[in-house]
C-alpha positions in Angstrom: 59.6 119.7 -38.7 57.2 119.4 -35.9 56.1 115.9 -37.1 58.1 112.6 -37.6 57.5 109.2 -39.1 55.8 107.8 -36.1 53.2 110.9 -36.2 52.4 109.7 -40.0 52.1 106.2 -39.0 49.8 106.9 -36.1 47.6 109.1 -38.4 47.6 106.4 -41.0 46.6 103.7 -38.3 43.8 106.0 -37.1 42.4 106.3 -40.4 42.1 102.6 -40.7 43.7 102.3 -44.1 46.2 99.5 -45.3 49.9 100.4 -44.6 51.5 101.9 -47.6 53.8 99.4 -49.6 56.8 100.9 -48.1 55.6 100.5 -44.5 54.2 97.0 -45.2 57.7 96.2 -46.5 59.5 97.5 -43.5 57.1 95.7 -41.2 57.6 92.4 -43.2 61.3 92.9 -43.1 61.1 93.4 -39.2 58.9 90.4 -38.8 61.5 88.3 -40.9 64.2 89.3 -38.5 62.1 88.2 -35.6 61.4 84.9 -37.3 64.9 84.3 -38.1 65.8 85.2 -34.4 63.6 82.2 -33.4 64.8 80.0 -36.2 61.5 79.5 -38.0 61.0 77.7 -41.2 61.4 80.6 -43.6 60.4 78.9 -46.7 57.3 77.5 -45.2 56.2 80.6 -43.3 56.7 82.8 -46.3 54.5 80.4 -48.5 51.8 80.2 -45.9 51.9 84.1 -45.8 51.3 84.3 -49.6 48.6 81.7 -49.4 46.8 83.5 -46.6 47.1 86.8 -48.4 45.5 85.1 -51.6 42.7 83.4 -49.5 42.1 86.8 -47.9 41.7 88.7 -51.3 39.5 86.1 -52.7 37.1 85.8 -49.9 36.6 89.5 -49.0 32.8 89.1 -49.8 32.5 86.5 -47.0 34.9 88.0 -44.3 34.2 91.7 -45.0 37.4 92.7 -43.2 39.2 95.9 -44.5 42.6 95.7 -46.2 44.2 96.8 -43.1 43.7 93.3 -41.6 45.4 91.7 -44.6 48.9 93.1 -43.3 48.1 91.8 -39.8 47.3 88.2 -41.3 50.5 88.2 -43.4 52.6 88.9 -40.3 50.8 86.3 -38.2 51.4 83.9 -41.0 55.1 84.7 -41.2 55.5 84.2 -37.3 52.8 81.4 -36.6 55.6 78.9 -35.8 58.1 81.0 -33.8 56.9 79.4 -30.6 58.7 76.3 -31.7 61.9 77.8 -30.5 60.6 77.3 -27.1 58.8 73.9 -27.4 57.0 71.9 -30.0 54.4 71.3 -27.5 51.9 74.1 -27.2 53.9 76.1 -29.6 51.0 78.2 -30.8 50.7 79.8 -27.2 54.5 80.3 -27.2 54.3 82.0 -30.5 51.6 84.5 -29.0 54.0 85.2 -26.2 57.1 85.8 -28.4 55.2 88.0 -30.8 53.7 90.1 -27.9 57.0 90.7 -26.5 58.9 91.6 -29.9 59.2 94.9 -31.2 58.3 95.7 -35.0 59.1 98.6 -37.0 55.8 100.6 -37.6 53.2 98.4 -35.6 51.8 99.7 -32.4 51.0 97.5 -29.5 47.3 96.9 -30.3 48.3 95.5 -33.7 51.1 93.3 -32.2 48.5 91.9 -29.9 46.3 91.1 -32.8 49.1 89.5 -34.9 50.0 87.4 -31.7 46.3 86.2 -31.3 46.2 85.4 -34.9 49.2 83.2 -34.7 48.0 81.8 -31.4 44.7 80.6 -33.0 46.1 79.1 -36.1 45.7 75.7 -34.5 43.9 73.7 -31.6 41.4 75.8 -29.8 39.3 78.3 -31.0 39.3 81.9 -29.4 37.6 81.9 -26.0 36.4 84.9 -24.0 38.4 84.0 -21.0 41.8 83.7 -22.9 44.7 86.0 -22.2 44.9 88.8 -24.5 41.5 87.9 -26.3 39.5 88.8 -23.4 40.7 92.6 -23.4 39.6 92.9 -27.2 36.6 94.8 -28.4 33.9 93.0 -30.5 35.1 94.0 -33.8 38.7 92.8 -33.1 37.5 89.6 -31.5 35.5 88.8 -34.8 38.6 89.8 -36.8 40.8 87.6 -35.0 38.6 84.7 -35.4 38.3 85.2 -39.1 41.9 85.8 -39.7 42.9 82.7 -37.6 40.5 80.7 -39.8 42.1 81.8 -43.0 45.5 81.1 -41.4 44.6 77.6 -40.5 43.4 76.9 -44.2 46.7 78.5 -45.6 48.8 76.5 -43.3 47.0 73.3 -44.2 47.7 73.9 -47.9 51.3 73.7 -47.2 51.0 70.6 -44.8 53.7 68.9 -46.8 56.0 71.9 -46.3 57.0 71.6 -50.1 55.5 74.8 -51.2 54.0 72.6 -54.2 50.7 74.5 -53.9 51.2 77.8 -55.7 48.1 79.0 -57.2 44.7 78.7 -55.5 41.3 79.7 -56.6 38.3 80.1 -54.2 34.8 79.7 -55.5 32.1 80.9 -53.0 29.1 78.7 -53.2 26.2 78.6 -50.8 27.3 77.8 -47.2 31.0 77.0 -48.3 33.9 78.0 -50.1 35.6 75.6 -52.6 39.3 75.9 -53.0 40.5 74.8 -56.5 44.2 73.8 -56.9 45.0 74.2 -60.5 47.3 71.4 -62.0 47.5 69.3 -58.7 46.2 65.8 -58.9 47.1 64.3 -55.6 46.2 66.5 -52.6 45.7 63.8 -50.1 48.0 65.3 -47.4 46.3 68.6 -47.7 42.8 67.1 -47.5 43.6 65.5 -44.1 
């Protein structure tokens, strides 16, 4: 045939649709391999990815991002702590570097950059126009990175204890805020901090 898997992926990416379940599984498998290479906390990162995905789904009317970005968020959540392989200090920047210089099955370089930036901004400073990588994004991608990084920050905070004790979350959108309800949990002191 005159076409191959890469041609199909490029067409799918150009159309802006969410990755098919098979492609998403391959991408997640590839991301897990990268995470393991850098000795990430697998239980924590997988759980944060699940929480981030749930937050994304439940806040669609606020962020108004298409489903394609959910895949970017999930991969960023899986790899947000890979930078600890280099150093605990400033690890979010190291995560960006490692992600940006890793290869993933089924993801183009622009999506890898978005994954890296979302992971980079999961803590500390917010995106700034002069930051490496962020400065080269168009307006749409800058907004998407800021929104996805905010979701990732919340998801990470929900597993601050690293015990994966928060499984189910419910989001209630009220004027000027989002209430996150944690059914069947009484003490959420650490997560509130």
